[in-house]
GUVEXRO-800643 format. One record per residue: x, y, z of N, C-alpha, C, O in turn; residue number from 1; residue in three letters. Coordinates in Angstrom, 2 decimals, padded with zeros to 5 digits, always signed. Atoms other than C-alpha are relative to their C-alpha. Example, Ala and Ser with C-alpha at 12.3 -4.5 7.8 and 13.67 -1.06 7.14 Angstrom:
BEGIN
R      n.c1      n.c2      n.c3     ca.c1     ca.c2     ca.c3      c.c1      c.c2      c.c3      o.c1      o.c2      o.c3   resi   resn
R   +000.89   -001.19   +000.00   +012.30   -004.50   +007.80   +000.90   +001.20   +000.00   +001.94   +001.18   +000.66      1    ALA
R   -000.82   -001.19   -000.06   +013.67   -001.06   +007.14   -000.77   +001.09   +000.73   -000.26   +002.20   +000.90      2    SER
This chain:
BEGIN
R      n.c1      n.c2      n.c3     ca.c1     ca.c2     ca.c3      c.c1      c.c2      c.c3      o.c1      o.c2      o.c3   resi   resn
R   +001.05   -000.98   +000.13   -000.11   -000.12   -000.03   +000.99   +001.34   -000.19   +002.18   +001.30   +000.11      1    MET
R   -000.81   -001.26   -000.22   +001.14   +003.49   -000.45   -000.59   +000.73   +000.52   -001.73   +000.44   +000.87      2    ALA
R   +000.91   -000.96   -000.93   +000.22   +006.54   +001.30   -000.79   +000.32   -000.55   -001.85   +000.54   +000.04      3    ILE
R   +001.24   -001.04   +000.37   -001.72   +008.13   -001.19   -001.26   -001.18   -000.03   -002.42   -000.87   -000.28      4    GLU
R   +001.23   +001.14   -000.58   -003.94   +004.93   -000.45   -000.79   +000.34   +000.93   -002.00   +000.54   +000.85      5    HIS
R   +000.32   -000.55   -001.06   -004.14   +005.94   +002.71   -000.89   +001.22   +000.28   -001.94   +001.15   +000.92      6    ALA
R   +000.21   -001.01   +000.21   -004.75   +009.25   +002.27   -001.57   +000.15   -000.75   -002.51   +000.67   -000.14      7    ILE
R   +001.34   +000.18   +000.48   -007.79   +008.74   -000.16   -001.07   -000.68   +001.06   -002.13   -000.05   +001.15      8    LEU
R   +000.67   +000.55   -000.74   -009.43   +006.45   +002.37   -000.41   +001.20   +000.96   -001.57   +001.59   +000.96      9    VAL
R   +000.45   -001.10   -000.91   -009.48   +009.25   +004.93   -000.59   +000.97   -000.44   -001.57   +001.32   +000.21     10    SER
R   +000.47   -000.92   +000.76   -010.22   +011.88   +002.59   -001.35   -000.19   -000.40   -002.09   +000.77   -000.57     11    LEU
R   +001.35   +000.74   +000.36   -013.37   +009.55   +001.62   -000.80   -000.02   +001.09   -002.01   -000.01   +000.89     12    LEU
R   +000.78   +000.30   -000.67   -014.47   +009.20   +004.73   -000.13   +001.54   +000.84   -001.04   +001.51   +001.67     13    GLU
R   -000.01   -001.37   -000.22   -014.00   +013.16   +005.75   +001.12   +000.66   -000.98   +002.29   +000.26   -001.04     14    GLN
R   -000.85   -001.30   +000.60   -012.48   +016.01   +003.55   +000.62   +000.55   +000.94   +000.20   +000.27   +002.06     15    PRO
R   -000.71   -000.66   -000.85   -010.13   +018.03   +005.25   +001.35   +000.72   -000.56   +001.87   +000.54   -001.67     16    GLY
R   -001.22   -000.65   +000.01   -007.19   +020.14   +005.56   +001.29   -000.92   +000.10   +001.12   -002.04   +000.57     17    SER
R   -001.04   +000.74   -000.05   -003.35   +018.90   +005.24   +000.21   -000.36   +001.66   +000.48   -001.45   +002.18     18    GLY
R   +000.03   +000.16   -001.59   -003.38   +019.63   +009.08   -000.73   -001.29   +000.62   -000.24   -002.32   +001.08     19    TYR
R   +000.94   +001.15   -000.46   -006.43   +017.61   +010.01   +000.12   -000.97   -000.41   -000.17   -001.90   +000.34     20    GLU
R   -000.36   +001.47   +000.45   -005.47   +014.85   +007.73   +001.31   -000.47   +000.89   +001.34   -001.59   +001.41     21    LEU
R   -001.26   +000.80   -001.10   -001.82   +014.54   +009.86   -000.50   -000.22   +001.23   -000.17   -001.26   +001.79     22    ALA
R   +000.81   +000.31   -001.37   -003.96   +014.89   +013.10   -000.41   -001.30   -000.29   +000.10   -002.13   +000.46     23    ARG
R   +000.68   +001.12   +000.09   -005.95   +011.95   +011.74   +001.08   -001.29   -000.23   +000.95   -002.45   +000.15     24    ARG
R   -001.38   +001.23   +000.07   -002.78   +009.81   +010.96   +000.39   -000.13   +001.59   +000.62   -001.18   +002.20     25    PHE
R   -000.83   -000.18   -001.79   -001.56   +010.69   +014.65   -000.79   -001.30   +000.69   -000.34   -002.35   +001.15     26    GLU
R   +000.89   +000.36   -000.98   -004.88   +009.66   +016.19   -000.77   -001.55   -000.51   -001.10   -002.43   +000.28     27    ARG
R   +000.81   +001.32   +000.32   -006.62   +006.74   +014.02   +000.62   -000.79   -001.23   +000.56   -002.02   -001.19     28    SER
R   -000.37   +000.80   +001.27   -004.99   +005.84   +010.33   +001.15   -000.44   +000.58   +001.69   -001.24   -000.17     29    ILE
R   -001.27   +000.33   -000.50   -001.88   +005.26   +012.53   -000.20   -001.30   +000.72   +000.67   -001.91   +001.35     30    GLY
R   -000.08   +001.42   -000.53   -003.07   +002.24   +013.63   +000.28   -001.10   -000.77   +000.53   -002.24   -000.40     31    TYR
R   -000.76   +000.85   +001.12   -002.11   +000.90   +010.25   +000.82   +000.32   -000.87   +001.16   -000.47   -001.75     32    PHE
R   -000.56   -000.82   +000.90   -000.25   +003.31   +008.56   +000.69   +001.04   +000.73   -000.12   +001.48   +001.55     33    TRP
R   -001.09   -001.15   -000.27   +002.34   +005.95   +009.64   +000.47   +000.99   -000.93   +001.15   +000.57   -001.86     34    THR
R   -000.69   -000.98   +000.75   +003.30   +009.06   +008.02   +000.42   +001.69   +000.81   -000.17   +002.19   +001.77     35    ALA
R   -000.34   -001.09   -000.83   +004.94   +012.29   +009.08   -000.64   +001.05   -000.59   -001.09   +000.87   -001.72     36    THR
R   +000.81   -001.09   +000.41   +003.35   +015.64   +008.70   +000.45   +000.44   -001.42   -000.38   +000.66   -002.31     37    HIS
R   -000.81   -000.14   +001.46   +006.00   +016.36   +005.62   -000.28   -000.74   -000.93   -000.44   -000.15   -002.00     38    GLN
R   +000.47   +000.92   +000.79   +005.09   +013.42   +003.90   -001.41   +000.33   -000.42   -001.54   +000.44   -001.64     39    GLN
R   +001.10   -000.03   +000.16   +001.44   +013.98   +004.08   +000.01   +001.31   -001.00   -000.47   +001.18   -002.13     40    ILE
R   +000.06   -001.54   +000.65   +001.80   +017.78   +002.74   +000.58   -000.31   -001.59   +000.12   +000.13   -002.64     41    TYR
R   -000.57   +000.10   +001.36   +004.29   +016.32   +000.02   -000.94   -000.53   -001.36   -001.08   -000.04   -002.48     42    ARG
R   +000.78   +001.03   +000.41   +002.01   +013.51   -001.12   -001.26   +000.84   -000.58   -001.58   +000.72   -001.76     43    VAL
R   +001.38   -000.90   +000.26   -001.31   +016.08   -001.11   +000.36   +000.71   -001.35   -000.35   +000.81   -002.35     44    LEU
R   -000.81   -001.30   +000.95   +000.86   +018.46   -003.24   -000.04   -001.20   -001.25   -000.90   -001.06   -002.12     45    LYS
R   +000.33   +000.81   +001.47   +001.33   +015.41   -006.04   -001.32   -000.45   -000.16   -001.73   -000.67   -001.30     46    ARG
R   +001.58   +000.65   +000.59   -002.31   +014.13   -005.81   -000.83   +000.96   -000.49   -001.80   +000.60   -001.15     47    MET
R   +000.59   -001.39   +000.54   -003.49   +017.85   -006.59   +000.59   -000.02   -001.42   -000.17   +000.25   -002.34     48    GLU
R   -000.53   -000.36   +001.31   -001.26   +017.92   -009.54   -000.48   -001.05   -000.99   -000.90   -000.66   -002.08     49    SER
R   +000.57   +001.22   +000.41   -002.26   +014.16   -010.62   -001.30   +000.02   -000.30   -001.73   -000.87   -001.04     50    ASP
R   +001.38   +000.24   -000.02   -005.87   +014.99   -010.39   -000.81   -000.58   +000.86   -002.02   -000.54   +000.64     51    GLY
R   +000.41   +000.70   -000.62   -006.51   +012.95   -007.60   -001.02   +000.47   +001.05   -002.04   -000.14   +001.36     52    TRP
R   +000.60   -000.79   -000.93   -007.70   +015.42   -005.10   -000.74   +001.42   -000.58   -000.28   +001.95   -001.59     53    VAL
R   +000.43   -001.19   +000.44   -009.71   +018.44   -005.61   +000.30   +001.25   +001.71   +000.22   +000.86   +002.87     54    ASP
R   -000.30   -000.82   -001.33   -008.84   +021.69   -002.96   -000.73   +001.30   -000.39   -000.78   +001.90   -001.47     55    VAL
R   +000.63   -001.57   +000.01   -010.69   +024.77   -002.31   +000.40   +000.58   +001.16   +001.01   -000.15   +001.93     56    ARG
R   -000.16   -000.89   -000.98   -010.36   +027.55   +000.21   -001.06   +000.13   +000.86   -002.16   +000.44   +000.39     57    ASP
R   +000.94   +000.19   -000.89   -012.23   +027.31   +003.16   +000.16   +001.40   +001.16   +000.81   +001.31   +002.20     58    VAL
R   +000.05   -001.18   -001.13   -012.82   +031.12   +005.03   +000.21   -000.39   +001.46   -000.43   -001.37   +001.84     59    PRO
R   +000.09   +000.29   -001.37   -011.92   +031.05   +008.74   +000.42   +001.41   +000.78   +001.40   +002.11   +000.50     60    GLN
R   +000.12   -001.39   -000.38   -012.68   +034.12   +011.01   +001.22   -000.30   +001.24   +001.30   -001.20   +002.08     61    HIS
R   -001.09   -000.51   -000.76   -009.61   +035.35   +012.74   +001.06   -000.65   -000.62   +002.13   -000.16   -000.26     62    GLY
R   -001.14   +001.10   +000.39   -007.31   +032.81   +011.04   +000.13   +000.06   -001.85   -000.77   +000.33   -002.64     63    ARG
R   -000.12   +000.01   +001.61   -005.89   +032.59   +007.34   -000.97   -001.19   -000.42   -001.18   -002.25   +000.17     64    PRO
R   +000.77   +001.26   +000.99   -008.20   +030.65   +004.62   +001.03   -001.14   +000.41   +002.20   -000.99   +000.75     65    ASP
R   -000.90   +001.56   +000.07   -007.11   +026.61   +004.82   -000.57   -000.28   -001.00   -001.64   +000.20   -001.37     66    LYS
R   +000.50   +000.75   +001.19   -007.27   +024.49   +001.86   -000.64   -001.31   +000.86   -000.33   -001.92   +001.88     67    LYS
R   +001.07   +001.37   -000.32   -009.93   +021.74   +002.14   +000.63   -001.17   -001.12   +000.97   -000.90   -002.27     68    GLU
R   -000.28   +001.02   +001.34   -008.97   +018.67   +000.08   -001.23   -001.24   +000.14   -001.54   -001.90   +001.14     69    TYR
R   +000.85   +001.37   +000.53   -011.48   +016.05   -001.34   +000.37   -000.80   -000.84   +001.21   -000.44   -001.67     70    ALA
R   -000.27   +000.82   +001.36   -011.38   +013.06   -003.54   -000.57   +000.30   -001.24   -001.78   +000.30   -001.45     71    VAL
R   +000.90   -000.36   +001.64   -011.94   +014.00   -007.29   +000.12   -001.55   -000.52   +000.90   -002.45   -000.22     72    ALA
R   +000.49   +001.01   +000.98   -013.33   +011.49   -009.63   +001.08   -001.12   -000.24   +000.88   -002.32   -000.03     73    ALA
R   -001.34   +000.85   +000.47   -009.64   +010.12   -010.84   +000.31   -000.31   +001.29   +000.80   -001.44   +001.19     74    GLU
R   -000.45   +000.51   -001.06   -008.86   +009.64   -007.26   -000.63   -001.01   +000.57   +000.01   -001.74   +001.33     75    GLY
R   +001.36   +000.90   -000.60   -011.87   +007.55   -006.28   +000.20   -001.26   -001.24   -000.02   -002.43   -000.90     76    ARG
R   -000.18   +001.14   +000.74   -011.13   +005.41   -009.49   +001.61   -000.84   +000.38   +001.88   -002.04   +000.47     77    ALA
R   -001.50   +000.82   -000.24   -007.26   +004.82   -008.74   -000.43   -000.71   +001.66   +000.01   -001.84   +001.86     78    ALA
R   +000.00   +000.78   -001.32   -008.27   +003.78   -004.97   -001.14   -001.47   -000.29   -000.95   -002.56   +000.25     79    LEU
R   +000.77   +001.33   +000.42   -011.33   +001.28   -006.63   +000.77   -001.05   -000.85   +000.38   -002.21   -000.98     80    SER
R   -000.42   +000.77   +000.80   -008.83   +000.03   -008.93   +001.13   -000.82   +000.95   +001.41   -002.01   +000.78     81    ALA
R   -001.17   +000.76   -001.04   -005.97   -000.75   -005.99   -000.90   -001.23   +000.82   -000.57   -002.39   +001.08     82    TRP
R   +000.52   +000.97   -000.98   -008.77   -002.14   -003.87   -000.41   -001.46   -000.49   -000.59   -002.38   +000.31     83    LEU
R   +000.16   +001.06   +001.00   -009.50   -004.82   -006.86   +001.27   -000.79   -000.28   +001.15   -001.74   -001.05     84    HIS
R   -001.12   +000.56   +000.13   -005.96   -005.91   -006.76   +000.95   -001.05   +001.13   +001.37   -000.72   +002.24     85    GLU
R   -000.24   +000.83   -001.07   -004.64   -008.87   -005.10   +001.41   +000.51   +000.73   +002.18   +001.32   +000.21     86    PRO
R   -001.08   -000.59   -000.83   -001.95   -008.40   -002.24   +000.66   -001.26   +000.51   +000.07   -002.33   +000.57     87    ILE
R   -000.50   +001.08   -000.63   +000.47   -010.56   -000.74   +000.08   -000.11   +001.22   +000.11   +000.94   +001.86     88    GLU
R   -000.14   -000.17   -001.32   +000.74   -011.66   +002.48   +001.22   +000.94   +000.53   +002.10   +001.15   -000.31     89    PRO
R   -001.32   -000.72   -000.52   +003.44   -009.47   +004.70   +000.88   -001.04   +000.41   +000.42   -002.04   +000.96     90    GLU
R   -000.80   +000.63   -000.41   +006.52   -010.99   +005.27   +000.56   +000.37   +001.33   +001.04   +001.51   +001.39     91    SER
R   -000.27   -000.65   -001.37   +007.40   -010.82   +009.21   +001.60   +000.62   +000.29   +002.37   -000.30   +000.02     92    VAL
R   -001.41   -000.33   -000.17   +010.94   -009.05   +009.98   +000.18   +000.39   +001.29   -000.22   +001.52   +001.55     93    ARG
R   -000.02   -000.15   -001.54   +011.55   -009.03   +013.55   +001.04   -000.12   +000.24   +001.57   -001.23   +000.17     94    HIS
R   -001.59   -000.14   -000.43   +014.93   -007.71   +014.65   -000.06   -000.65   +001.38   +000.67   -001.63   +001.44     95    ASP
R   +000.19   +000.38   -001.26   +013.94   -008.45   +018.57   +000.07   -001.48   -000.21   +001.03   -002.00   +000.36     96    LEU
R   -000.28   +001.46   +000.18   +013.43   -012.31   +017.42   +001.29   -000.32   -000.37   +001.71   -001.40   +000.05     97    ALA
R   -001.32   +000.38   +000.56   +016.73   -012.36   +015.85   +000.82   +000.09   +001.19   +001.53   -000.86   +001.51     98    VAL
R   -000.62   -000.07   -001.04   +018.10   -010.87   +018.92   +000.22   -000.91   +001.09   +001.21   -001.21   +001.76     99    LYS
R   +000.30   +001.04   -001.03   +016.25   -013.34   +021.02   +001.19   -001.34   +000.01   +001.96   -001.85   +000.82    100    ILE
R   -001.07   +001.20   +000.37   +018.07   -016.09   +019.09   +001.35   -000.09   +000.02   +002.02   -001.12   +000.18    101    ARG
R   -001.54   -000.35   -000.04   +021.39   -014.59   +018.98   +000.50   -000.23   +001.38   +001.68   -000.55   +001.55    102    GLY
R   -000.24   -000.08   -001.61   +021.37   -014.60   +022.92   +000.65   -001.19   +000.20   +001.48   -001.26   +001.11    103    ALA
R   -000.18   +001.62   -000.33   +022.03   -018.11   +022.93   +001.81   +000.32   -000.02   +002.46   -000.38   +000.75    104    ALA
R   -001.18   -000.19   +000.38   +025.51   -016.95   +021.98   +000.81   +001.07   +000.59   +001.91   +001.46   +000.18    105    PHE
R   -000.38   -001.20   -000.71   +026.03   -014.25   +024.28   -000.79   -000.29   +001.47   -001.27   -001.39   +001.75    106    ASP
R   +000.68   +000.23   -001.22   +024.51   -013.75   +027.75   -001.30   +000.63   +000.04   -001.58   +001.82   -000.08    107    ASP
R   +001.56   -000.50   +000.52   +020.61   -014.05   +027.53   -000.25   +001.09   +001.15   -001.05   +001.95   +000.79    108    PRO
R   +000.87   -000.91   -000.92   +019.91   -011.91   +030.69   +000.54   +001.34   -000.08   +000.08   +002.24   +000.62    109    ALA
R   +000.02   -001.39   +000.93   +021.52   -008.96   +028.75   -000.61   +000.67   -000.55   -000.45   +001.88   -000.64    110    ALA
R   +001.21   -000.22   +000.59   +018.62   -008.91   +026.98   -001.12   +000.56   +000.49   -001.92   +001.12   -000.27    111    LEU
R   +001.11   +000.07   -000.67   +016.18   -008.51   +029.54   -000.49   +001.42   +000.12   -001.64   +001.84   +000.15    112    ILE
R   +000.30   -001.86   -000.37   +016.34   -004.68   +030.07   -000.59   +000.40   -001.65   -001.49   +001.22   -001.76    113    ARG
R   +000.53   -000.25   +000.96   +015.75   -004.61   +026.36   -001.38   -000.55   -000.43   -002.23   +000.09   -001.05    114    GLU
R   +001.60   +000.84   +000.18   +012.69   -007.05   +026.09   -001.14   +000.88   +000.71   -002.26   +001.04   +000.23    115    VAL
R   +000.77   -000.73   -000.73   +011.28   -004.79   +028.94   -000.40   +001.23   -000.47   -001.53   +001.70   -000.35    116    GLU
R   +000.29   -001.22   +000.63   +011.83   -001.64   +027.13   -001.23   -000.19   -001.24   -002.18   +000.58   -001.40    117    ARG
R   +000.87   -000.16   +001.27   +010.05   -002.97   +023.77   -001.48   -000.43   +000.93   -002.52   -000.05   +000.41    118    TYR
R   +001.51   +000.23   -000.31   +006.94   -004.27   +026.13   -000.45   +000.77   +000.54   -001.67   +000.63   +000.69    119    GLN
R   +000.37   -001.14   -000.31   +006.78   -001.07   +027.64   -000.85   +000.84   -001.46   -001.99   +001.32   -001.51    120    GLN
R   +000.27   -000.92   +001.51   +006.50   +000.63   +023.82   -001.31   -000.53   -000.38   -002.04   +000.31   -000.91    121    VAL
R   +000.89   +000.45   +000.53   +003.66   -001.95   +023.10   -001.08   +000.06   +001.12   -002.27   +000.15   +000.82    122    HIS
R   +001.19   -000.04   -001.30   +001.76   -001.90   +026.62   -000.47   +001.44   -000.31   -001.68   +001.49   -000.57    123    ALA
R   +000.54   -001.36   +000.21   +001.42   +002.15   +026.06   -000.51   -000.17   -001.41   -001.40   +000.69   -001.46    124    GLU
R   +000.49   +000.26   +001.02   +000.46   +001.05   +022.30   -001.54   -000.27   -000.03   -002.43   +000.30   -000.67    125    ARG
R   +001.32   +000.77   -000.20   -002.47   -001.12   +023.42   -000.93   +000.90   +000.88   -002.15   +000.76   +000.83    126    LEU
R   +000.74   -000.56   -001.01   -003.50   +001.31   +026.14   -000.53   +001.42   -000.74   -001.51   +002.03   -000.31    127    ALA
R   +000.29   -000.80   +001.25   -003.56   +003.94   +023.05   -001.25   -000.30   -000.47   -002.21   +000.45   -000.23    128    HIS
R   +000.94   +000.62   +000.61   -005.88   +001.76   +021.18   -001.27   -000.06   +000.93   -002.38   +000.32   +000.55    129    TYR
R   +001.29   +000.33   -000.76   -008.18   +000.84   +024.13   -000.85   +001.22   +000.23   -002.08   +001.18   +000.30    130    LEU
R   +000.42   -000.98   -000.02   -008.56   +004.34   +024.52   -000.69   +000.88   -001.08   -001.51   +001.79   -000.97    131    ALA
R   +000.78   -000.75   +001.30   -009.42   +005.40   +021.07   -001.00   -001.03   -000.53   -001.56   -000.79   -001.60    132    GLY
R   +000.95   +000.99   +000.14   -011.63   +002.26   +021.05   -001.30   +000.73   +000.87   -002.36   +001.11   +000.38    133    GLU
R   +001.38   -000.78   -000.67   -013.96   +003.83   +023.88   +000.05   +001.39   -000.47   -001.11   +001.77   -000.40    134    GLU
R   +000.44   -000.96   +000.48   -013.60   +007.16   +022.48   -001.03   +000.10   -000.87   -002.08   +000.72   -000.76    135    ARG
R   +000.72   -000.09   +001.34   -014.80   +006.44   +019.12   -001.12   -000.98   -000.23   -001.87   -000.78   -001.18    136    ASP
R   +000.29   +001.18   +000.36   -016.39   +003.19   +019.35   -001.29   -000.51   +001.10   -002.51   -000.54   +000.94    137    PHE
R   +001.07   +000.52   -001.34   -017.91   +001.82   +022.94   -000.05   +000.69   +001.11   -000.39   +000.17   +002.17    138    THR
R   -000.02   -000.89   -001.38   -017.67   +004.44   +025.32   -001.40   +000.69   +000.05   -002.22   +000.46   -000.84    139    GLY
R   +001.34   -000.43   -000.30   -020.66   +006.36   +026.64   +000.09   +001.28   -001.11   -000.90   +001.42   -001.83    140    PRO
R   -000.23   -001.12   +000.99   -019.12   +009.76   +024.35   +000.54   -000.47   -001.43   +001.33   +000.17   -002.13    141    GLY
R   -000.39   +000.47   +001.14   -018.68   +007.81   +021.53   -001.07   +000.78   -001.10   -002.23   +001.04   -000.76    142    ALA
R   +000.98   -000.77   +001.21   -020.36   +009.59   +018.28   -001.03   -000.81   -000.21   -000.92   -002.03   -000.31    143    PRO
R   +001.37   +001.08   -000.14   -023.99   +008.43   +018.14   -000.17   +000.07   -001.81   +000.14   +000.99   -002.56    144    ALA
R   +000.30   +000.08   +001.39   -025.12   +006.91   +014.60   -001.15   +000.57   -000.37   -001.97   -000.17   -000.91    145    LEU
R   +000.75   -000.72   +000.16   -027.39   +009.70   +014.26   +000.09   +000.98   -001.02   +001.22   +001.11   -001.50    146    THR
R   -000.33   -001.15   +000.65   -027.99   +012.67   +012.07   +000.27   -000.33   -001.60   +000.37   -001.45   -002.10    147    GLY
R   -000.43   -000.09   +001.26   -027.21   +013.67   +008.56   +000.87   -001.22   -000.55   +001.84   -001.45   +000.17    148    PRO
R   -000.88   +001.00   +000.64   -025.55   +010.84   +006.56   +000.23   -001.26   +000.66   +001.04   -002.14   +000.36    149    GLY
R   +000.13   +001.52   -000.80   -026.44   +008.10   +009.12   -000.88   -000.79   -001.04   -001.71   -000.35   -001.83    150    ALA
R   +000.65   +001.01   +000.59   -027.51   +004.92   +007.74   -001.56   -000.24   +000.44   -001.99   -000.05   +001.58    151    PRO
R   +001.55   +000.07   -000.48   -031.36   +004.16   +007.59   -000.23   -001.08   +001.34   +000.52   -002.04   +001.55    152    ALA
R   +000.11   +001.02   -001.19   -032.61   +002.35   +010.79   -000.03   -001.42   -000.61   -000.61   -001.83   -001.61    153    ALA
R   -000.12   +001.41   +000.37   -031.74   -001.08   +010.67   +001.34   -000.31   -000.73   +001.88   -001.41   -000.59    154    GLY
R   -001.13   +000.49   +000.81   -028.81   -001.02   +008.46   +001.29   +000.76   +000.60   +001.38   +001.90   +001.06    155    ARG
R   -001.44   -000.43   -000.96   -025.14   -000.83   +009.84   +000.69   +000.86   -000.81   +000.62   +000.89   -002.04    156    PRO
R   -000.87   -001.21   +000.75   -022.72   +002.12   +009.18   +001.32   -000.84   -000.65   +002.26   -000.88   +000.15    157    ASP
R   -000.93   +000.39   +000.81   -020.31   +000.45   +006.87   +001.36   +000.62   +000.70   +002.12   -000.09   +001.37    158    ALA
R   -001.22   -000.80   -000.01   -017.56   +002.99   +007.40   +000.41   -000.57   +001.49   +001.42   -001.19   +001.80    159    GLY
R   -000.65   -000.12   -001.52   -017.47   +002.92   +011.12   -000.01   -001.43   +000.56   +000.52   -001.58   +001.66    160    ARG
R   +000.01   +001.46   -000.44   -018.01   -001.04   +011.50   +001.78   -000.13   -000.62   +002.63   -000.70   +000.06    161    GLU
R   -001.06   +000.58   +000.59   -014.89   -001.19   +009.10   +001.01   +000.42   +000.83   +001.83   -000.34   +001.35    162    LEU
R   -001.14   -000.37   -001.07   -012.80   +001.20   +011.19   +000.06   -000.76   +001.24   +001.14   -001.16   +001.68    163    GLN
R   +000.05   +000.94   -001.30   -013.82   -000.70   +014.29   +000.69   -001.17   -000.12   +001.52   -001.45   +000.73    164    HIS
R   -000.72   +001.28   +000.05   -012.69   -004.09   +012.92   +001.48   +000.20   -000.25   +002.19   -000.75   +000.06    165    VAL
R   -001.36   +000.05   +000.25   -009.22   -002.77   +011.87   +000.70   +000.39   +001.67   +001.72   +000.00   +002.23    166    VAL
R   -000.56   -000.55   -001.53   -008.88   -001.04   +015.42   -000.13   -001.42   +001.10   +000.59   -001.76   +002.03    167    LEU
R   -000.32   +001.76   -001.14   -009.64   -004.69   +017.23   +001.04   -000.62   -000.58   +001.67   -001.22   +000.29    168    ARG
R   -000.84   +000.37   +000.24   -007.16   -005.85   +015.08   +001.31   +000.09   +000.37   +002.18   -000.78   +000.39    169    GLY
R   -001.29   -000.89   -000.66   -004.52   -003.64   +016.40   +000.23   -000.20   +001.33   +001.38   -000.09   +001.76    170    GLY
R   +000.14   -000.06   -001.03   -005.67   -004.15   +019.72   +000.32   -001.90   +000.30   +000.77   -002.35   +001.35    171    ILE
R   +000.09   +001.76   -000.25   -005.70   -008.43   +019.35   +001.73   -000.16   -000.41   +002.41   -001.08   +000.05    172    ALA
R   -001.12   +000.25   +000.05   -002.24   -007.69   +017.85   +001.13   +000.31   +001.18   +002.11   -000.36   +001.50    173    TYR
R   -000.85   -000.33   -001.11   -000.76   -005.71   +020.71   -000.26   -001.24   +001.21   +000.64   -001.82   +001.81    174    GLU
R   -000.38   +001.23   -001.19   -001.91   -008.38   +023.26   +000.41   -001.39   -000.44   +000.43   -002.31   +000.38    175    ARG
R   -000.57   +001.54   +000.38   -000.69   -011.45   +021.50   +001.62   +000.46   +000.18   +002.35   -000.33   +000.79    176    MET
R   -000.92   -000.56   -000.10   +002.41   -009.20   +021.28   +000.64   -000.32   +001.69   +001.57   -001.05   +002.04    177    THR
R   -000.46   -000.29   -001.51   +002.81   -008.58   +025.11   -000.37   -001.36   +000.78   +000.10   -001.56   +001.90    178    LEU
R   +000.19   +001.86   -000.50   +001.61   -012.50   +025.92   +001.27   -000.21   -000.49   +002.15   +000.12   +000.31    179    ALA
R   -001.36   +000.29   +000.63   +004.62   -013.43   +023.77   +001.29   +000.76   +000.94   +002.12   -000.03   +001.38    180    TRP
R   -000.92   -000.68   -000.32   +007.02   -010.65   +025.34   -000.01   -000.46   +001.53   +001.12   -000.53   +002.00    181    LEU
R   +000.49   +000.89   -001.10   +005.61   -012.29   +028.73   +001.05   -001.29   +000.49   +001.68   -001.49   +001.53    182    ASP
R   -000.43   +000.99   +000.01   +006.90   -015.49   +027.65   +001.29   +000.08   +000.12   +001.88   -000.54   +001.00    183    ASP
R   -001.53   -000.26   +000.22   +010.40   -014.29   +026.58   +000.46   +000.39   +001.12   +001.46   -000.17   +001.58    184    VAL
R   -000.85   -000.44   -001.32   +011.04   -012.35   +029.75   +000.10   -001.21   +001.09   +001.03   -001.28   +001.90    185    LEU
R   +000.02   +001.08   -000.95   +010.05   -015.59   +031.70   +001.12   -001.03   -000.53   +001.72   -001.78   +000.25    186    ALA
R   -001.26   +001.11   +000.21   +012.66   -017.72   +029.62   +001.15   +000.49   +000.04   +002.07   -000.33   -000.04    187    THR
R   -001.15   -000.65   -000.09   +015.30   -015.26   +029.86   +000.68   +000.13   +001.38   +001.88   +000.09   +001.66    188    LEU
R   -000.25   -000.18   -001.16   +014.76   -014.75   +033.50   +000.82   -001.31   +000.68   +001.73   -001.37   +001.51    189    ARG
R   -000.43   +001.37   -000.74   +015.26   -018.46   +034.18   +000.83   -000.61   -000.65   +001.00   -001.78   -000.34    190    ARG
R   -001.34   +000.23   +000.48   +018.23   -018.73   +031.92   +000.81   +000.54   +000.60   +001.76   -000.21   +000.82    191    LEU
R   -000.48   -000.64   -000.62   +019.69   -016.16   +033.72   +000.36   -000.42   +001.23   +001.44   +000.05   +001.61    192    ALA
R   -000.16   +000.97   -001.29   +019.60   -018.39   +037.11   +000.53   -001.35   -000.34   +000.78   -002.15   +000.56    193    THR
R   -000.60   +001.39   +000.42   +020.85   -021.33   +035.52   +001.16   -000.44   -000.92   +001.31   -000.29   -002.13    194    THR
R   -001.24   -000.11   +000.46   +024.22   -022.38   +035.29   +000.22   -000.44   -001.49   -000.25   -001.48   -001.93    195    PRO
R   -000.28   +000.48   +001.73   +025.44   -022.46   +031.37   +000.61   -001.46   +000.00   +001.45   -001.88   +000.79    196    PRO
R   -000.24   +001.49   +000.74   +025.82   -025.93   +029.82   +001.26   +000.21   -000.32   +001.54   +001.07   -001.15    197    THR
R   -001.49   -000.05   +000.40   +029.68   -026.55   +029.83   +000.11   -000.48   -001.36   -000.53   -001.49   -001.66    198    PRO
R   -000.41   -000.12   +001.68   +030.85   -026.40   +026.02   +000.98   -001.34   -000.01   +001.70   -001.61   +000.95    199    ARG
R   -001.04   +001.21   +000.27   +032.83   -029.63   +024.74   +001.15   +000.85   -000.06   +001.17   +002.04   -000.38    200    ALA
R   -001.36   -000.81   +000.30   +036.72   -029.03   +024.88   +000.00   -000.17   -001.02   -000.61   -001.13   -001.51    201    GLU
R   -000.60   -000.19   +001.23   +038.14   -027.96   +021.77   +001.09   -001.08   -000.21   +002.11   -001.18   +000.49    202    ARG
R   -000.95   +000.91   +000.70   +039.86   -030.72   +019.83   +001.21   +000.67   -000.94   +000.66   +001.51   -001.65    203    ARG
R   -000.86   -000.22   +001.01   +042.92   -029.86   +017.68   -000.12   -001.01   -000.96   -000.20   -002.15   -000.49    204    ASP
R   +000.07   +000.68   +000.94   +042.70   -031.43   +014.47   +001.69   -000.64   +000.07   +002.08   -001.44   -000.79    205    ALA
């Protein structure tokens, strides 16, 4: 997936300025795709030149006008074409897993602090995801499915349901990772208190 596709999805969900789009990447789109503010502004400019997005000036009281972006017909066609393309399952590249295996040839206990740091990062990410889920989907203050643009009674809101299922995937992944890291730490700590197995004496040829 290219960043253009993530931007198209976000703008189809709701048009907005480059700043608003960057905030969405920080708040929710970042669950599955990350991008810096500079990347977003640079790609938006290219998408405008390619005719994928339209831009209009929106007056603001007491502040300069802002540029609001919306998906143009060519952008929608590009997204549709991408949605119908097959994608290959992602290959896993996990530096920490390689370090863990490599610890067999060093001191396993020396890796404990690094795994604990890694664990803290994922615990904070899980807390962020859960807070977002309560804020946007499950909590008492979550947006109601009423008002203009809401689906007819008895019909699901596809946009919100698909956003939520992606977020649930992120939550499940973080929980799985934390459970694995608990297992890793237990193993490293056990090895740290176990005398090393004597190595066979080297024999000269």
